[in-house]
N, C-alpha and C positions, 0 to 999 in steps of 0.2 A: 406913479399911481398912489392913490390914498386907499389903504387897505385896513378894514376892520377885522380883527381876529378875536372871537370869543373863546373863553376857556384858555386865556393866554398866559396864565400864571405858572403853568408847568406842562410837562409832557409834550405832546404833539403841538398844542397851541403855542407854547413858548418857543419851540424849535421853529415853527412856521413863521412866527413873527420875526424871529432873528434872521431866518432865511430871506424873507421879503425885504427886510431892512438892509441886509448885506447886498441885495440886488439893486439897491438905490431907491426903494420905495418908502413912503412915509407910512408908518403903521400906527393904528389905534388899538390899544389893548384893553379888553374887557374881561373882568373876572371879579370874584368876591374878595380875594385876599390882597389887600393894599400893599403889604410889604413884599409879597412875591411879585406882584405886578411891577413895583418900582425897580426891583432887581432885574427883571427881564427888560424893562424899558431902558435901563442904564446900558444894556448890551446892544440896544437897537439904535443908539445914537440920539443926538439932541432933538431931532424932530419928532421922536416918538411921543405919543400921548396916551394917557391911561384914564379909564373910567371904572371906578369900583361899583359893581352892581350885582345884585342877586337876580339872575335871569329867570328864576322860578317865580318871581313877582311879575306875572304876565301883564297886569294892568299898567305897569310902569314902563313897558318896553317901547311904546309909541313915543313917549316924551324923551326917552333915552336916545332913540334913533334920531329924533328931530334935533336934539342938542349936538350929537356927534356930527351929523350932516352939516349943520350950520357952522360949527366951530372949525370943521375941516374944509369948508367950502365945497362940499360935495364928496361922495364916497364912490370910488370906482369898483371896489371888490368887497363883498361881505363873505367872510369865511365863518360859517356856523359850525364851530368845532366843540363848543361846550357840551358836556354831557355828564350823566351820573351813572355809574355802574350798578347793577343789581344782580347778584348771583344768588338765586334762590329757586328751588324747585317749586313747580306749580302747587302741589298739595300743601306746601308750607307758606304760600304767598298770602298776603292780606290785600284788601281793597286799597289801603293806604300805599302799599308797595306799588301797585299798578298806577295809581294816580300820580304819585311822585315821579315815577320814571317817565310816564307819558307827558307830564307837564314840562319836565326839564329837557327831555330828549326829542320830543316832537312839537308840542305846542309852543314852547319857547322859540326854537329856531323858525318855526312857521310864522309866528306872530312878529318876530323881528324882521323876517323877510318882507312881510306885508307892510311893515312900517317904513322900510327903506325903499321899497319897490316904486311907489308913485314918483319919487324924485328921480330915480334912475330912468324910468320910462319918459318922464318929462325932458330929461337931458338927452335921451336917445342913446344911452350907453350905460353899461354896468355889467357886473358878473356876480352871481350868487353861487358859492361853492358850499354844498352841504356834505358834512362828513358823516358817513354811515359806519357800518361794522360788518365784519365777516360773520357775525352771529346771524345775519340774514341769509348768508350764502353757504353756510356749512351746516353743522348740527346744533340746533339751539337747545342743547341739554343744560338745564340749570340756569338758563338766562332767558326764559320765556318772555318776561315783561320787557327786558332790555331789547331783545331781538325784535319784539313786536313794535316797540317805539321807533326803532330804526327802520323797520319795514314801512311804517307809516310815513316817515321822513323821505324814504326812497320814492314812494308813489307820489307824494307831494312834489318832489323835485322833478319827477317825470312830467307831471302836469305843467310845471313851470317851463320845462324845456320845450314842450310842444306849443304852449300858448303864447310864449314870448317871441315867437319866430320873427315877427316883423317889427319888433320894438327897439332893436339895438341892444337889448339886455339878454344876457345868456345865463343859463342855469346848468350846473354841472354836479354830478354825484361822484364823490371820492370815497373809496373804500380801503381803509387800512386793515391790516391783520393784527395779530397780537404784537404789542409794542412794549419795549422795556421802559416802563414808566410807572409812577405811583398809581395810575388809574387801574392797573391790573392787580394791585396789592390787595391782600385780605383787609376788609374794612368792617366795622361794626354793622350788624344787620345783614351782612352777606354770609352765605355758607362758604366753607373753604373749597378751593378748587381741587379737583381730583388729580390734576396734572399740571406741571410747570414746563411749558415749551422751552427747549434749549436753543431754538433758532429764531427767537423773537427779533423783530426789526427794531433798530434804534429810532428814537424820535427824529433825529437828524436825517436819517434815510427816508423816513416817511414824509418829513417836511419838504425834502428835495422833490419828491414825486408830486406832492400837493402843489408846490409852486409851478412845476412843469405842466400840470393839468390845465392851467389857464390857456395854454397854447394848443390844447387838444381839441379837435373839432367836434368830437362826439359827445355823447351824454354821460358816459361812465368810464372812470379809470380806476385801477387798483394800485396800491402802493408798490407791489412787486408782482412778478410773473407767477409766483407761488399762489397768491390769492386769486389771480385771474384763472389759473388752471383749476383750482378747487371749485370755483364758481361754475366754470364750463362743464366740469364733470357732473356736478349736481344738476345743472339745468338740462343736461343731455338725457338723464334718466333719474328724476328725483325719487321715484319709488325704490329703485335699486340702491341708490346712494343712502337714503335714510334707513332702509332695512339693514344694510351692512353696518351703519353707524349704531343703530339700536342694538344689534347683536354684540358689537364691541363694548358699548357702554354698559349693557346688562351684566357683562362679566366683571365690571368694576364696581357695580353698585352692591352695597352690603344689604 
């Protein structure tokens, strides 16, 4: 299969590209950092292709998809993994914070999906995997904009899952938890995290679960059972879950 992975220069994206390549698939890597992309591509074998692109430039995504699809001779799987973290409490947030996060984490994968979708439907086959976050399924403290952008992506993916039923094209939602990668590091413009999980999953473990999700018949899978259990607990009684989380977090806030 020919598989496009966005945000492929590091973390989950890089590990996912390598996992697909190791399974014998041709991978197309998309990200902003040319040097990092080249490094990942060198580990994915001679058939790997790279496209340097800033996915926040929404008006350029249609032409990017057309070029990739044409040069690969069709795309079987689109993995929308690229994203930007934003750790900032709502009272400290700006309108620019909201717009940047929504543009990169929701509008960009949605627009890229729309760009690839007509050719997938025409061929009668294809698979879109949208990577979400446990920020949607646990306590969105300090990550309100980020979690909201991923929640939008989740409902967009749900619509795809329902509406593509007779097209031969599938949509799948994949939810990783906290992962040991630079994505979770403190960055300029982000507030420091109040805790550092000691049981974070490795990018390679997350990538293995993501590759496996292509064979899952349902709408949503999680990277590990831990994330699935947390989601089930919250969905069973969101009021109780969030009340308990609010009490725990209140004791940590100065």
